[in-house]
N, C-alpha and C positions, 0 to 999 in steps of 0.2 A: 592274602587271604591263601586259604590252600582250596586247590580245586577238591571237588569230594567224584568219587563217580559215577552218581547222577548228572553231575552236569557236565562228565566228560562222555555219557553217551546220551545227553542231549544234543550235544556237537556232532555228535558221531549220526541220530537220527536225520537234524540239518542237514550233516552232507551226505546221505542215503537220498533225501526229496527229492533234493540240488539237482543230483545225480541220476532222478528215476527208477532207485535202486526201492527193492522190499527194504522194508525198516526193521522187519522178523528173519531169524539167521538161517529158519526154515519153514516148510510148506504147514498147512496144518495136517495135513491127511499123509500117510507114509505111502511107498507105491511095494510090492513085495516084502509086505513087512518093514521097510528099511524110508529112515527118513529122508527129503529130499530136502537139501541146501538149495538155499533163493541165489543163483550165481549172480555177482556184483556186490552181492551184499558188504560193505562194511561192515565191521566190530572192533570188539576190545575184546585181548586176546590179555589174562593176567596171568603172568607165570614167571617163576625164577626173582619173585621178591618186584615184579615191574611190571609196566604194564608196556600194548604195542596194538597198531593199530594193522588191522588182517581187513584181505577180500576173498570174498567166496572165489573161488575161481572153476569149481565141478559142481555136479548135484549130489558128488558123495559127502561133499564139504571139505574137501581139497580148498589152502587158500596161499595167499600169496600175502608177505611182508610186504607192507604198504610204509613206515617208519621201523625206524630203531624199536628198540628197548627202552624206555623212560622210565621216570613218573609220571604220576597222572598230569601234572602240571606241564611238563614236558610233551606229551602227548596231546594235550587239550589244546596249549599254542601252535602242534601242527598242524590239526585239523581248523582252526579257527585260521591258518594261512590257508587252508584249501579252500575253505567256501568263501575267501576274501579273492580267491584269485581267479572262484569260480564265475562271483559277481564281477568283475572285471570285465573277465571274456565277456559274458552276455550283456553289458551294457555296449561292449563291444568297441 
């Protein structure tokens, strides 16, 4: 079964909720005419024919790469592994 972008984004939403991050990339208002990014939020970047999990690291929207670029399936299973790791950690 092929992974859809909606399935992938659903996994990222779960990851954000588990890590107490906002689900939306930006706040619903602007400061000084500029969008304000939600620091810590994970999201999917689509470029160069591939997908990558990124995490916002400043209010201007700068981001760090959390995975290598790959297919939707590649990233889906990497995010799923992160989610499983968090569950294992919380079970202690």
